[in-house]
OpenMM code with the backbone's topology and positions (N, CA, C; nanometers):
from openmm import Vec3, app, unit

residues = "MET LEU GLU SER ARG PRO PRO ALA GLU PHE PRO SER LEU PRO ALA VAL ALA ARG GLY LEU LEU VAL ALA ASP GLU THR GLY LEU THR LEU THR VAL CYS HIS CYS PRO PRO GLY ARG SER LYS TRP ASN LYS ILE GLU HIS ARG LEU PHE ARG HIS ILE THR GLN ASN TRP ARG GLY ARG PRO LEU THR SER ARG LEU SER VAL VAL GLU LEU ILE ALA ALA THR ALA THR THR ALA GLY LEU ASP VAL LYS TYR GLU LEU ASP THR GLY ILE TYR VAL LYS GLY ILE LYS GLY HIS ARG CYS ARG ASP GLU THR HIS GLN THR GLN ARG".split()
positions = [
    Vec3(14.8622, 29.1290, 15.3580),
    Vec3(14.9049, 29.0086, 15.4256),
    Vec3(14.7951, 28.9707, 15.5241),
    Vec3(14.7509, 28.8494, 15.5150),
    Vec3(14.6463, 28.8024, 15.6046),
    Vec3(14.7075, 28.7244, 15.7197),
    Vec3(14.6513, 28.7432, 15.8353),
    Vec3(14.6988, 28.6686, 15.9511),
    Vec3(14.6421, 28.5277, 15.9467),
    Vec3(14.7159, 28.4335, 16.0018),
    Vec3(14.6657, 28.2965, 16.0063),
    Vec3(14.5548, 28.2814, 16.1097),
    Vec3(14.5514, 28.3704, 16.2068),
    Vec3(14.4470, 28.3681, 16.3096),
    Vec3(14.3298, 28.4518, 16.2587),
    Vec3(14.2098, 28.3951, 16.2492),
    Vec3(14.0976, 28.4713, 16.1957),
    Vec3(14.0527, 28.5824, 16.2896),
    Vec3(14.0077, 28.6942, 16.2343),
    Vec3(13.9555, 28.8020, 16.3182),
    Vec3(13.8197, 28.7633, 16.3764),
    Vec3(13.7761, 28.8371, 16.4743),
    Vec3(13.6498, 28.8070, 16.5431),
    Vec3(13.5298, 28.8133, 16.4486),
    Vec3(13.5351, 28.9000, 16.3456),
    Vec3(13.4209, 28.9144, 16.2547),
    Vec3(13.3988, 28.7886, 16.1705),
    Vec3(13.5080, 28.7177, 16.1355),
    Vec3(13.4987, 28.6010, 16.0484),
    Vec3(13.5734, 28.4827, 16.1113),
    Vec3(13.5268, 28.4303, 16.2234),
    Vec3(13.6052, 28.3288, 16.2945),
    Vec3(13.6193, 28.1957, 16.2217),
    Vec3(13.5247, 28.1608, 16.1341),
    Vec3(13.5298, 28.0283, 16.0734),
    Vec3(13.5783, 28.0296, 15.9281),
    Vec3(13.6083, 28.1457, 15.8731),
    Vec3(13.6512, 28.1528, 15.7336),
    Vec3(13.8011, 28.1322, 15.7201),
    Vec3(13.8441, 28.0542, 15.6187),
    Vec3(13.9880, 28.0422, 15.5936),
    Vec3(14.0459, 28.1754, 15.5469),
    Vec3(14.1769, 28.1875, 15.5532),
    Vec3(14.2442, 28.3136, 15.5210),
    Vec3(14.2125, 28.3612, 15.3798),
    Vec3(14.2084, 28.2714, 15.2825),
    Vec3(14.1818, 28.3131, 15.1442),
    Vec3(14.0410, 28.3696, 15.1322),
    Vec3(13.9433, 28.3068, 15.1965),
    Vec3(13.8061, 28.3571, 15.1910),
    Vec3(13.7959, 28.4941, 15.2566),
    Vec3(13.8657, 28.5125, 15.3697),
    Vec3(13.8667, 28.6448, 15.4338),
    Vec3(13.9311, 28.7467, 15.3406),
    Vec3(14.0363, 28.7045, 15.2709),
    Vec3(14.1028, 28.7940, 15.1767),
    Vec3(14.0104, 28.8355, 15.0640),
    Vec3(13.9293, 28.7418, 15.0148),
    Vec3(13.8338, 28.7751, 14.9093),
    Vec3(13.7307, 28.8757, 14.9583),
    Vec3(13.6879, 28.8625, 15.0832),
    Vec3(13.5947, 28.9608, 15.1394),
    Vec3(13.6582, 29.0992, 15.1450),
    Vec3(13.7831, 29.1050, 15.1896),
    Vec3(13.8544, 29.2332, 15.1962),
    Vec3(13.8722, 29.2900, 15.0557),
    Vec3(13.9102, 29.2046, 14.9591),
    Vec3(13.9288, 29.2509, 14.8215),
    Vec3(13.7983, 29.3034, 14.7643),
    Vec3(13.6884, 29.2363, 14.7936),
    Vec3(13.5583, 29.2790, 14.7444),
    Vec3(13.5181, 29.4134, 14.8036),
    Vec3(13.5435, 29.4328, 14.9321),
    Vec3(13.5074, 29.5584, 14.9982),
    Vec3(13.5919, 29.6757, 14.9499),
    Vec3(13.7193, 29.6503, 14.9208),
    Vec3(13.8113, 29.7591, 14.8870),
    Vec3(13.8344, 29.7757, 14.7375),
    Vec3(13.7970, 29.6746, 14.6572),
    Vec3(13.8231, 29.6809, 14.5141),
    Vec3(13.9666, 29.6475, 14.4779),
    Vec3(14.0417, 29.5964, 14.5739),
    Vec3(14.1816, 29.5620, 14.5495),
    Vec3(14.1936, 29.4237, 14.4874),
    Vec3(14.3064, 29.3992, 14.4193),
    Vec3(14.3368, 29.2682, 14.3640),
    Vec3(14.4050, 29.1846, 14.4710),
    Vec3(14.3636, 29.0612, 14.4840),
    Vec3(14.4210, 28.9700, 14.5828),
    Vec3(14.5133, 28.8720, 14.5119),
    Vec3(14.6380, 28.8638, 14.5560),
    Vec3(14.7337, 28.7681, 14.5021),
    Vec3(14.7600, 28.6620, 14.6070),
    Vec3(14.7443, 28.5357, 14.5680),
    Vec3(14.7638, 28.4238, 14.6594),
    Vec3(14.8770, 28.3379, 14.6066),
    Vec3(14.9717, 28.3067, 14.6913),
    Vec3(15.0824, 28.2197, 14.6539),
    Vec3(15.0691, 28.0901, 14.7320),
    Vec3(15.0465, 27.9814, 14.6598),
    Vec3(15.0345, 27.8505, 14.7229),
    Vec3(15.1713, 27.7853, 14.7237),
    Vec3(15.2242, 27.7605, 14.8398),
    Vec3(15.3555, 27.6975, 14.8526),
    Vec3(15.3381, 27.5560, 14.9046),
    Vec3(15.4212, 27.4643, 14.8571),
    Vec3(15.4137, 27.3288, 14.9118),
    Vec3(15.4531, 27.3274, 15.0590),
    Vec3(15.4100, 27.2282, 15.1346),
    Vec3(15.4454, 27.2210, 15.2766),
    Vec3(15.5964, 27.2243, 15.2966),
    Vec3(15.6390, 27.2953, 15.3988),
    Vec3(15.7815, 27.3035, 15.4288),
    Vec3(15.8541, 27.4118, 15.3536),
    Vec3(15.7881, 27.4794, 15.2612),
    Vec3(15.8529, 27.5832, 15.1820),
    Vec3(15.8118, 27.7232, 15.2254),
    Vec3(15.7212, 27.7337, 15.3197),
    Vec3(15.6687, 27.8652, 15.3545),
    Vec3(15.7561, 27.9402, 15.4535),
    Vec3(15.8497, 27.8719, 15.5183),
    Vec3(15.9353, 27.9388, 15.6155),
    Vec3(16.0797, 27.9342, 15.5696),
    Vec3(16.1516, 28.0400, 15.5994),
    Vec3(16.2928, 28.0472, 15.5637),
    Vec3(16.3753, 27.9747, 15.6679),
    Vec3(16.4786, 27.9115, 15.6222),
    Vec3(16.5770, 27.8536, 15.7114),
    Vec3(16.6571, 27.9692, 15.7712),
    Vec3(16.6907, 27.9644, 15.8975),
    Vec3(16.7612, 28.0755, 15.9622),
    Vec3(16.8937, 28.1063, 15.8947),
    Vec3(16.9645, 28.0040, 15.8489),
    Vec3(17.0934, 28.0282, 15.7850),
    Vec3(17.0753, 28.1051, 15.6542),
    Vec3(16.9629, 28.0820, 15.5848),
    Vec3(16.9376, 28.1556, 15.4614),
    Vec3(16.9230, 28.3046, 15.4895),
    Vec3(16.8502, 28.3399, 15.5955),
    Vec3(16.8377, 28.4809, 15.6307),
    Vec3(16.9748, 28.5423, 15.6562),
    Vec3(17.0564, 28.4745, 15.7340),
    Vec3(17.1891, 28.5265, 15.7667),
    Vec3(17.2766, 28.5348, 15.6423),
    Vec3(17.2671, 28.4355, 15.5566),
    Vec3(17.3541, 28.4278, 15.4399),
    Vec3(17.3146, 28.5279, 15.3322),
    Vec3(17.1864, 28.5350, 15.2973),
    Vec3(17.1424, 28.6227, 15.1889),
    Vec3(17.1674, 28.7690, 15.2200),
    Vec3(17.1613, 28.8052, 15.3455),
    Vec3(17.1914, 28.9436, 15.3830),
    Vec3(17.3343, 28.9789, 15.3435),
    Vec3(17.4273, 28.8896, 15.3692),
    Vec3(17.5676, 28.9152, 15.3368),
    Vec3(17.5931, 28.9092, 15.1861),
    Vec3(17.5241, 28.8199, 15.1166),
    Vec3(17.5403, 28.8109, 14.9713),
    Vec3(17.4966, 28.9412, 14.9059),
    Vec3(17.3801, 28.9929, 14.9439),
    Vec3(17.3317, 29.1164, 14.8813),
    Vec3(17.4180, 29.2360, 14.9184),
    Vec3(17.4750, 29.2371, 15.0386),
    Vec3(17.5672, 29.3450, 15.0748),
    Vec3(17.6945, 29.3359, 14.9921),
    Vec3(17.7388, 29.2154, 14.9626),
    Vec3(17.8620, 29.1952, 14.8875),
    Vec3(17.8499, 29.2446, 14.7434),
    Vec3(17.7334, 29.2273, 14.6811),
    Vec3(17.7229, 29.2682, 14.5407),
    Vec3(17.6551, 29.4046, 14.5232),
    Vec3(17.6313, 29.4742, 14.6334),
    Vec3(17.5700, 29.6066, 14.6264),
    Vec3(17.6547, 29.7005, 14.5406),
    Vec3(17.5918, 29.7646, 14.4448),
    Vec3(17.6595, 29.8619, 14.3598),
    Vec3(17.7409, 29.8012, 14.2471),
    Vec3(17.7387, 29.6714, 14.2334),
    Vec3(17.8141, 29.6061, 14.1259),
    Vec3(17.7159, 29.5536, 14.0225),
    Vec3(17.7473, 29.5724, 13.8952),
    Vec3(17.6544, 29.5262, 13.7916),
    Vec3(17.6537, 29.3736, 13.7813),
    Vec3(17.5356, 29.3181, 13.7738),
    Vec3(17.5209, 29.1735, 13.7551),
    Vec3(17.5032, 29.1498, 13.6053),
    Vec3(17.6150, 29.1503, 13.5338),
    Vec3(17.6128, 29.1493, 13.3876),
    Vec3(17.6058, 29.0101, 13.3266),
    Vec3(17.6417, 28.9090, 13.4019),
    Vec3(17.6392, 28.7730, 13.3478),
    Vec3(17.6195, 28.6741, 13.4617),
    Vec3(17.5901, 28.5504, 13.4257),
    Vec3(17.5775, 28.4477, 13.5288),
    Vec3(17.7102, 28.4274, 13.6005),
    Vec3(17.8199, 28.4388, 13.5256),
    Vec3(17.9519, 28.4211, 13.5859),
    Vec3(17.9788, 28.5292, 13.6907),
    Vec3(17.9403, 28.6547, 13.6615),
    Vec3(17.9635, 28.7617, 13.7595),
    Vec3(17.8815, 28.7385, 13.8861),
    Vec3(17.7596, 28.6871, 13.8718),
    Vec3(17.6760, 28.6566, 13.9880),
    Vec3(17.7404, 28.5457, 14.0704),
    Vec3(17.7879, 28.4403, 14.0030),
    Vec3(17.8524, 28.3284, 14.0725),
    Vec3(17.9760, 28.3766, 14.1474),
    Vec3(18.0571, 28.4595, 14.0827),
    Vec3(18.1797, 28.5085, 14.1465),
    Vec3(18.1495, 28.5960, 14.2678),
    Vec3(18.0484, 28.6826, 14.2576),
    Vec3(18.0134, 28.7690, 14.3703),
    Vec3(17.9564, 28.6887, 14.4873),
    Vec3(17.8748, 28.5888, 14.4575),
    Vec3(17.8209, 28.5051, 14.5648),
    Vec3(17.9326, 28.4253, 14.6304),
    Vec3(18.0212, 28.3681, 14.5481),
    Vec3(18.1301, 28.2853, 14.6013),
    Vec3(18.2307, 28.3669, 14.6816),
    Vec3(18.2383, 28.4978, 14.6584),
    Vec3(18.3331, 28.5832, 14.7311),
    Vec3(18.2766, 28.6324, 14.8640),
    Vec3(18.1571, 28.5884, 14.8993),
    Vec3(18.0918, 28.6333, 15.0217),
    Vec3(18.1425, 28.5562, 15.1429),
    Vec3(18.1700, 28.6287, 15.2500),
    Vec3(18.2070, 28.5679, 15.3789),
    Vec3(18.1537, 28.6577, 15.4895),
    Vec3(18.1263, 28.5999, 15.6037),
    Vec3(18.0781, 28.6776, 15.7174),
    Vec3(18.1898, 28.6956, 15.8187),
    Vec3(18.1716, 28.7917, 15.9080),
    Vec3(18.2715, 28.8134, 16.0132),
    Vec3(18.2740, 28.6971, 16.1123),
    Vec3(18.1652, 28.6194, 16.1159),
    Vec3(18.1593, 28.5029, 16.2048),
    Vec3(18.2288, 28.3814, 16.1439),
    Vec3(18.2802, 28.3969, 16.0219),
    Vec3(18.3547, 28.2878, 15.9602),
    Vec3(18.2760, 28.2006, 15.8646),
    Vec3(18.1556, 28.2418, 15.8277),
    Vec3(18.0762, 28.1649, 15.7330),
    Vec3(18.1215, 28.1980, 15.5914),
    Vec3(18.1703, 28.0988, 15.5183),
    Vec3(18.2120, 28.1168, 15.3794),
    Vec3(18.1091, 28.0528, 15.2878),
    Vec3(18.0878, 28.1151, 15.1723),
    Vec3(17.9902, 28.0658, 15.0766),
    Vec3(18.0618, 27.9835, 14.9706),
    Vec3(18.0090, 27.8651, 14.9444),
    Vec3(18.0569, 27.7813, 14.8347),
    Vec3(17.9476, 27.7825, 14.7292),
    Vec3(17.9814, 27.8208, 14.6090),
    Vec3(17.8805, 27.8361, 14.5055),
    Vec3(17.9426, 27.8052, 14.3714),
    Vec3(17.8677, 27.7376, 14.2865),
    Vec3(17.9143, 27.7134, 14.1504),
    Vec3(17.7943, 27.7154, 14.0572),
    Vec3(17.8197, 27.7487, 13.9329),
    Vec3(17.7141, 27.7585, 13.8329),
    Vec3(17.6714, 27.6191, 13.7899),
    Vec3(17.5420, 27.5932, 13.7926),
    Vec3(17.4880, 27.4661, 13.7453),
    Vec3(17.4660, 27.4795, 13.5953),
    Vec3(17.5446, 27.4102, 13.5165),
    Vec3(17.5343, 27.4190, 13.3704),
    Vec3(17.4543, 27.3030, 13.3132),
    Vec3(17.3811, 27.2340, 13.3989),
    Vec3(17.3009, 27.1202, 13.3525),
    Vec3(17.1924, 27.1640, 13.2560),
    Vec3(17.1530, 27.0711, 13.1702),
    Vec3(17.0455, 27.0954, 13.0743),
    Vec3(16.9219, 27.0235, 13.1270),
    Vec3(16.8128, 27.0965, 13.1370),
    Vec3(16.6908, 27.0413, 13.1935),
    Vec3(16.5797, 27.0456, 13.0901),
    Vec3(16.4971, 26.9425, 13.0891),
    Vec3(16.3878, 26.9320, 12.9940),
    Vec3(16.2805, 27.0343, 13.0291),
    Vec3(16.2315, 27.1049, 12.9268),
    Vec3(16.1251, 27.2027, 12.9492),
    Vec3(15.9907, 27.1324, 12.9609),
    Vec3(15.8984, 27.1961, 13.0301),
    Vec3(15.7623, 27.1472, 13.0384),
    Vec3(15.7328, 27.0564, 13.1561),
    Vec3(15.8336, 27.0223, 13.2344),
    Vec3(15.8101, 26.9400, 13.3521),
    Vec3(15.7689, 27.0318, 13.4663),
    Vec3(15.6554, 27.0031, 13.5260),
    Vec3(15.6054, 27.0885, 13.6330),
    Vec3(15.6801, 27.0604, 13.7617),
    Vec3(15.7271, 27.1672, 13.8244),
    Vec3(15.7991, 27.1547, 13.9502),
    Vec3(15.7091, 27.1812, 14.0680),
    Vec3(15.7691, 27.1991, 14.1832),
    Vec3(15.6940, 27.2227, 14.3058),
    Vec3(15.7174, 27.3638, 14.3576),
    Vec3(15.7378, 27.4587, 14.2693),
    Vec3(15.7613, 27.5966, 14.3125),
    Vec3(15.6289, 27.6650, 14.3421),
    Vec3(15.6395, 27.7754, 14.4136),
    Vec3(15.5188, 27.8533, 14.4435),
    Vec3(15.4588, 27.9052, 14.3141),
    Vec3(15.3277, 27.9075, 14.3109),
    Vec3(15.2590, 27.9650, 14.1964),
    Vec3(15.1844, 28.0883, 14.2444),
    Vec3(15.1940, 28.1930, 14.1657),
    Vec3(15.1168, 28.3125, 14.1985),
    Vec3(14.9864, 28.3071, 14.1206),
    Vec3(14.8789, 28.3260, 14.1900),
    Vec3(14.7487, 28.3325, 14.1262),
    Vec3(14.6847, 28.4641, 14.1674),
    Vec3(14.6354, 28.5357, 14.0697),
    Vec3(14.5720, 28.6631, 14.0987),
    Vec3(14.4218, 28.6474, 14.0819),
    Vec3(14.3486, 28.6978, 14.1758),
    Vec3(14.2031, 28.6885, 14.1724),
    Vec3(14.1469, 28.8285, 14.1922),
    Vec3(14.0687, 28.8724, 14.0964),
    Vec3(14.0024, 29.0016, 14.1080),
    Vec3(13.8542, 28.9735, 14.1279),
    Vec3(13.8011, 29.0179, 14.2369),
    Vec3(13.6593, 28.9937, 14.2618),
    Vec3(13.5759, 29.0791, 14.1676),
    Vec3(13.4608, 29.0260, 14.1301),
    Vec3(13.3689, 29.0963, 14.0418),
    Vec3(13.2573, 29.1566, 14.1254),
    Vec3(13.2166, 29.2767, 14.0909),
    Vec3(13.1058, 29.3414, 14.1620),
    Vec3(12.9807, 29.3306, 14.0800),
] * unit.nanometer
topology = app.Topology()
chain = topology.addChain("A")
for resn in residues:
    res = topology.addResidue(resn, chain)
    for name in ("N", "CA", "C"):
        topology.addAtom(name, app.Element.getBySymbol(name[0]), res)
């Protein structure tokens, strides 16, 4: 994980370039995930909610989409937060590029 603040050794290099230097020195593979603006930080409610969802389905087999939907929908917090969830059965056209994060792996060559 690279810090957004550059270290003293490389003050003017962007984080990815610093990462390539580290990868080159160590022989490690560098994975970079480019996220669209506004997608790099979690919403606070998501942190609170996902913790309870994963606790709710702990130890239970996720055998079908219906079982996942039912386990998520059965989640509630002690603070009174209830989860509303339903399965999206829509049909979507394949091949349309979305705005999700893409993982790109870069291995430096020596």
